[in-house]
Structure formats: C-alpha cells, structure tokens
C-alpha positions in Angstrom: 18.2 -29.6 6.2 15.7 -30.4 3.4 14.4 -27.7 1.0 11.0 -26.2 1.6 8.1 -28.2 0.2 6.7 -27.3 -3.2 3.1 -26.7 -4.3 1.7 -26.7 -7.8 -1.9 -26.4 -6.8 -2.2 -22.9 -5.5 -3.0 -20.5 -8.3 -2.5 -16.8 -8.7 -6.3 -16.5 -9.2 -7.0 -18.2 -5.9 -4.5 -15.9 -4.2 -6.2 -12.9 -5.8 -9.7 -13.7 -4.7 -9.4 -15.7 -1.5 -5.9 -15.4 -0.1 -6.7 -15.5 3.6 -8.1 -19.0 3.7 -4.9 -20.1 1.9 -2.6 -18.3 4.3 -4.5 -19.7 7.3 -3.8 -23.3 6.0 -0.2 -22.5 5.2 0.5 -21.0 8.6 -0.7 -24.3 10.2 0.7 -26.8 7.6 3.5 -25.3 5.5 4.6 -21.8 6.7 7.6 -22.0 4.3 6.3 -23.1 0.9 7.6 -22.9 -2.6 4.6 -21.9 -4.8 5.1 -22.8 -8.5 2.5 -20.3 -9.8 4.3 -17.3 -8.4 7.8 -18.8 -8.7 8.7 -17.8 -5.1 8.8 -19.2 -1.6 5.9 -17.9 0.6 6.6 -17.1 4.2 3.4 -16.8 6.2 4.4 -16.5 9.9 4.9 -13.1 11.5 8.2 -14.0 13.1 9.7 -15.1 9.8 8.4 -12.2 7.6 9.8 -9.6 10.1 13.1 -11.4 10.5 13.7 -11.5 6.8 12.8 -7.8 6.2 15.0 -6.9 9.2 18.0 -8.8 7.8 19.3 -7.0 4.7 22.7 -8.7 5.2 21.2 -12.1 4.2 18.1 -11.0 2.2 18.4 -8.5 -0.6 15.5 -6.4 -1.9 16.8 -7.0 -5.4 14.5 -9.6 -6.9 16.1 -10.2 -10.3 12.9 -11.5 -11.8 10.5 -9.0 -10.4 7.8 -7.7 -12.8 8.3 -4.3 -11.2 11.4 -3.5 -13.3 9.4 -3.8 -16.5 6.3 -2.0 -15.1 8.3 1.0 -13.9 10.9 0.9 -16.7 13.5 1.3 -14.0 15.5 -0.4 -11.3 13.6 1.3 -8.5 14.6 2.1 -4.9 12.2 -0.7 -3.8 14.6 -3.2 -5.3 17.8 -1.7 -3.9 19.8 -2.1 -0.8 22.3 -0.2 1.4 23.7 3.1 0.2 22.0 3.0 -3.2 18.6 2.5 -1.6 19.2 5.1 1.1 20.4 7.8 -1.3 17.1 7.6 -3.3 14.9 7.2 -0.2 16.5 10.3 1.4 16.2 12.3 -1.7 12.5 12.4 -1.3 12.4 12.3 2.6 12.5 16.1 3.2 9.0 16.4 1.7 7.7 14.2 4.5 9.4 16.0 7.3 7.3 16.6 10.5 7.2 20.3 9.7 5.9 19.8 6.2 3.3 17.3 7.4 2.0 19.9 9.9 2.2 23.0 7.8 1.6 21.8 4.3 0.1 18.3 3.8 -2.3 18.0 6.7 -4.0 21.4 5.8 -4.0 20.3 2.1 -5.6 17.0 3.0 -8.3 18.8 5.2 -9.2 21.1 2.4 -9.4 18.5 -0.3 -11.3 16.1 1.9 -13.9 18.8 2.7 -14.2 19.9 -0.9 -14.8 16.3 -2.0 -17.2 15.6 0.8 -19.2 18.7 -0.2 -19.9 17.2 -3.6 -21.2 13.9 -2.5 -25.0 13.3 -3.0 -27.2 13.0 0.1 -29.9 10.4 0.7 -29.1 8.2 -2.2 -26.7 5.3 -2.7 -23.2 6.3 -3.6 -20.1 4.2 -4.1 -17.3 5.7 -2.0 -14.6 4.1 -4.1 -15.0 6.3 -7.2 -16.9 9.1 -5.5 -14.4 9.8 -2.6 -11.6 7.5 -1.7 -9.9 7.2 -5.1 -10.1 10.9 -6.1 -9.2 12.1 -2.6 -6.0 10.0 -2.5 -5.2 11.1 -6.1 -5.6 14.8 -5.5 -3.7 14.9 -2.3 -0.8 12.9 -3.8 -0.7 15.1 -6.8 -0.1 18.1 -4.5 2.5 16.4 -2.4 4.5 15.1 -5.5 4.4 18.5 -7.2 2.3 17.5 -10.2 -1.0 19.3 -9.5 -1.8 19.4 -13.2 -2.4 15.7 -13.3 -6.1 15.0 -13.1 -7.7 12.6 -10.6 -8.5 10.3 -13.4 -4.9 10.3 -14.7 -3.4 9.7 -11.3 -5.7 6.8 -10.6 -5.2 5.2 -14.0 -1.4 5.5 -13.7 -1.4 4.1 -10.2 -3.5 1.1 -11.1 -1.4 0.4 -14.2 1.8 0.6 -12.2 0.6 -1.7 -9.4 -1.0 -4.2 -11.9 2.3 -4.3 -13.7 4.4 -4.6 -10.6 2.1 -7.5 -9.4 2.0 -9.2 -12.7 3.7 -12.3 -11.5 2.2 -14.4 -14.2 3.7 -12.1 -16.8 0.5 -11.6 -18.8 0.8 -9.2 -21.8 -2.1 -6.8 -21.1 -0.8 -5.3 -17.8 2.6 -4.5 -19.3 1.0 -3.0 -22.5 -1.2 -0.8 -20.4 1.5 0.4 -18.0 3.8 1.2 -21.0 1.3 3.7 -22.3 0.9 5.2 -18.9 4.7 5.5 -18.5 4.8 7.6 -21.7 2.2 10.0 -20.2 3.9 10.3 -16.9 7.3 10.8 -18.6 5.9 13.7 -20.7 4.2 15.3 -17.7 7.4 15.2 -15.6 9.6 16.5 -18.4 7.3 19.5 -18.7 7.1 20.0 -14.9 10.8 20.0 -14.1 11.6 23.5 -15.5 8.7 24.9 -13.5 9.9 23.6 -10.1 13.4 24.7 -10.9 12.1 28.2 -11.5 9.8 28.2 -8.4 11.1 25.7 -5.8 8.8 24.4 -3.1 8.6 21.4 -0.7 6.9 19.0 -3.1 8.8 15.7 -3.8 9.7 16.6 -7.4 11.0 20.0 -6.4 13.0 18.8 -3.4 14.7 16.1 -5.6 15.3 18.3 -8.6 16.7 21.2 -6.5 18.9 19.2 -4.1 22.5 20.3 -3.7 23.6 16.9 -5.0 20.6 15.5 -6.9 20.2 11.9 -7.7 20.0 11.2 -11.5 16.9 12.3 -13.3 16.0 8.8 -14.2 15.8 7.9 -10.5 13.8 11.0 -9.7 11.3 9.9 -12.3 11.2 6.4 -10.9 10.8 7.7 -7.3 7.8 9.8 -8.4 6.3 6.7 -10.1 6.9 4.6 -7.0 4.9 7.2 -5.0 2.1 7.2 -7.6 1.9 3.5 -7.6 1.7 3.1 -3.8 0.5 6.5 -2.7 -3.0 6.2 -4.1 -4.0 2.5 -3.6 -2.7 2.4 0.0 -4.7 5.3 1.5 -7.7 4.6 -0.8 -7.9 0.9 0.2 -7.1 1.6 3.8 -9.9 4.2 4.1 -12.5 1.9 2.4 -11.5 -1.1 4.4 -11.8 0.8 7.7 -15.2 2.3 6.7 -16.4 -1.2 5.9 -15.1 -2.6 9.2 -16.8 0.1 11.2 -20.1 0.1 9.2 -20.4 -3.7 9.7 -19.6 -3.4 13.4 -21.9 -0.6 14.7 -21.0 -1.2 18.3 -17.4 -0.4 17.6 -18.4 2.6 15.5 -20.5 3.9 18.4 -17.7 3.5 20.9 -15.3 5.4 18.7 -17.7 8.2 18.2 -17.9 8.5 22.0 -14.2 8.2 22.7 -12.8 9.9 19.6 -9.9 7.4 19.4 -10.2 6.9 15.7 -6.6 5.8 15.4 -7.7 2.4 16.8 -9.8 1.9 13.7 -6.9 2.9 11.5 -4.4 0.5 13.0 -7.0 -2.4 13.0 -8.1 -1.7 9.5 -4.6 -1.9 8.0 -3.9 -5.0 10.0 -7.1 -6.7 9.0 -6.6 -6.2 5.3 -3.1 -4.9 4.5 -3.2 -2.7 1.5 0.2 -4.0 0.5 -0.1 -7.7 1.1 3.5 -8.9 0.5 7.1 -8.1 -0.3 9.9 -10.0 -1.9 13.5 -10.6 -0.9 16.3 -12.7 -2.4 18.4 -14.9 -0.2 22.1 -14.1 -0.4 23.1 -17.3 1.3 21.6 -20.5 2.4 19.2 -19.8 5.3 17.4 -22.2 7.5 13.8 -21.3 8.4 11.5 -23.5 10.4 13.5 -26.7 9.7 13.9 -26.2 5.9 16.5 -24.5 3.8 16.0 -21.5 1.6 18.9 -21.6 -0.8 21.1 -18.7 -1.9 19.4 -17.1 -4.9 15.9 -18.1 -4.0 13.3 -15.4 -3.8 11.0 -15.4 -0.8 7.7 -13.6 -0.5 7.2 -12.1 3.0 3.4 -12.2 3.2 2.6 -9.4 5.7 -1.1 -10.0 5.1 -0.6 -13.5 6.6 1.7 -12.2 9.3 -1.1 -9.8 10.4 -3.4 -12.8 10.9 -0.9 -14.9 12.7 -2.8 -16.7 15.5 0.3 -16.4 17.8 -0.2 -12.7 17.9 -3.9 -12.1 17.2 -6.9 -13.8 18.6 -9.6 -14.4 16.0 -7.5 -12.5 13.4 -10.2 -12.7 10.8 -12.4 -10.4 12.8 -12.3 -6.6 12.6 -11.9 -5.6 16.2 -10.7 -2.1 17.2 -10.5 -3.2 20.8 -8.3 -6.3 20.3 -5.2 -6.7 22.4 -2.5 -4.5 20.9 0.2 -6.4 18.9 2.5 -5.1 16.1 1.3 -5.5 12.6 3.5 -5.3 9.5 1.4 -3.3 7.1 4.0 -0.6 6.8 6.9 -3.0 6.4 9.9 -3.4 8.6 13.6 -2.7 8.3 15.3 -0.3 5.8 12.2 -0.3 3.5 9.7 0.8 6.2 7.0 2.9 4.4 8.0 6.6 4.1 4.4 7.6 4.1 3.4 5.9 7.4 3.1 9.1 9.5 1.2 10.9 6.7 -1.3 8.0 6.5 -1.9 7.9 10.2 -2.3 11.6 10.4 -4.7 12.0 7.4 -6.8 8.9 7.6 -6.8 8.1 11.4 -7.0 11.7 12.7 -8.8 13.6 10.0 -10.7 11.6 7.5 -12.5 9.2 9.8 -13.9 11.7 12.4 -14.7 14.2 9.6 -16.7 11.7 7.6 -18.7 10.5 10.5 -19.3 14.1 11.7 -20.7 14.9 8.3 -22.7 11.7 7.9 -23.4 10.3 11.4 -26.0 7.9 10.1 -24.2 6.6 7.1 -25.3 3.1 6.2 -23.6 0.3 4.2 -26.2 -0.7 1.6 -25.4 -4.4 1.4 -22.1 -5.8 2.8 -22.5 -8.9 0.6 -22.1 -6.8 -2.5 -18.7 -5.4 -1.6 -16.1 -7.1 -3.7 -12.6 -7.7 -2.4 -9.7 -8.4 -4.7 -5.9 -8.5 -4.8 -2.8 -10.6 -4.3 0.0 -8.1 -4.1 -2.3 -5.2 -3.3 -5.7 -5.7 -1.8 -8.8 -3.7 -0.9 -12.5 -3.4 -1.7 -13.4 -2.6 -5.3 -16.6 -0.8 -4.2 -18.3 0.5 -1.1 -22.0 1.4 -1.7 -23.4 3.5 1.2 -26.3 5.8 1.9 -25.1 9.1 3.2 -27.9 10.0 5.7 -27.3 13.1 7.7 
C-alpha cells in the first residue's frame, strides 16, 4: 500500500487557532495525513484514533521526539507502556479510590468551590477564567496532590508552563526556558514536602507514593506529580469554562437542565464539543495499514480525539453544543491503558457539583459578549476568557 499523503501547508499556528475547520476537511479528504509542521501523521477519524490507542501491541506511547521529555525533565508514565507504565500509574491510583473521592476530595471540592464563589463580585462584569475556574482547579489539585503550600498562582503558572512545553512541537526556545524555571521551583517544593508526608502520612498523591510498601523511584514520583499538575488544572478549568459557554449561549438547554437537574449531560457534551486534551501521540512498532495507506514502523501518529469527537459518522452536526444529542462515545478521556485517571473525579466535581451550584448561586448569570471569548490551543484547548455578569 502507498504511504499516507504529506502536507506542508498546514501550520501549527492554524492548528492552534482554528483546528476544527482543518479537521473537518481532513476527515473528508485525508483522514490519515503526514503533516510536516508537526512532524507526525494525523489520524482524524474516531474509529482510527480509538483503534490505535486500544492497540499497545502495535502502537507504543513512547514518542522518542516528544517535547514532553524536555518539558518534564523526565521520561514520564505518559510515554511508557506495559509494566513500566502500570507501575507508575498504580502508584498514584489509591489517591483516586472511590472511598477517597467520596470522603475526601468531593467534600474538599465543595468547600473550595463555595469559598471561591463567595468572593466573586455581584452585578458587574467578571472574567471567570482568572476569577474562578483557574484558581478553583489549582486549589483543589494542590490538596489532592499533597502540596497545599503551593499558591493558586504558582500552580497555574507551573501547569501552563508544563503543557506549553509538552505541546511545543515547533521546539521554540521560550516555552522550554520558562518550564525549566518552573521545574526548579517544583523540585524545591517537593523536596521540602517529602519529609512532612513521611512524618504524617495521608491519602494525598505525594504521601501515597512516598509511603508505599515498595515505592517507585523518587524521580518518578516527582514526574508523576508534575504530570498531574500539567493536566489536572487545565482540563477541569477548560472543561468548566467550555460548558458554561455552551450553556450560556444556548439558554433553552440551560433552562431544561435547571428543570431536570441532569447536569451530567452538559458535562459530557462540553468535553466532547471542545476536548480539553485535543490529541495524543503513538509510535508504530510495525507497518500498519490504515484506510488504504501504510503507517511505517517507527512513524509517530497523532490520534486527534478533538476530531474524533466531531466525526460525522457518530455525531450529527458535531460543531453544535447540544446536551440532548443522541448519545455516542466521545474520546476526551482517552482509551486503552492510558485512560485518564481523573475521569471519575472530573465527572463528580464538575458535572454533579460545580454546574448546579454555580447556577443556583447565579440563576440569571449572563455572558457579556460571546464574540469576545477567545479560544486557543492545539494540544490543549479551551477559552482564554469568559466575561459574565453574575446577576442574582
């Protein structure tokens, strides 16, 4: 079979600002496409993205040229397979047990959410990105990870630096320089915190990993914490802002959910509509034929779950936010061995707590101007602002 066609016109800038129009065209014309600017083969159909992620025997998570290794200063569990991946994943898993979610993290989320809602100004325009969604995600995550001394500002700055570095497929200097400074700060904080959780163990991620009977190496504990910081802020932050935007621009849907109380519909549709994590990478371990073309052994593919979530074979009018659409599986939490560890936490906290609480507090909240909301991101995507008026 022939190799996948190649494209030298699609730029990273275009994928950052307007990816969905590109993906729509690729699904129709070239669903398997080598894109020169990112140095990888994009897969844009849902069947293909899921098949690759569900097939670790033929597709490895170890992308040898990933910018993630430089950004995190480690070979993280996200780029590992098999026993090595599972050992590091399971080291942190007890923190996210159903019991801990119910008795520790849901109550923590409820308290932090209400505290942060209390300080929002009424009857004036407020941007919910810096005023609520960002700090809320940062504070809750700091508690879960066991680093409550890290400020909201620090957590958000570290997270942004990590994901900017991990998504720096053009290998620009500035993102790597910025994340290097943040790594020094995180390393110092964790070094100081380890003796404290050894002296007083708890169920936080750092404590669970450090105090395990057979702990993973400290370098991997540190990289696990950084992976959580990188993804554990932008994902719930962007998901919450995206869902609020979708509901506020579709008042009929918002009214129906206020009546039914089925806020989980909004959560699932929001993360489908604009996936906080837009793509993943896998390396072919052998020649694989996909849709009539060959992906060669050693080639790295990008499974674009953002595009998979808009696949017309699964979703009618996928570009629309519609909480009442016919149910179909989205891929925003991944698939296969790397399925997101925080999935249940996100569904519990955003879908069942944040959304009803926010609209109970502010039943007449208004989006000031939907045209002024700026969306950005290739690897990770969400609104950069959400100006609202918090009417009672």
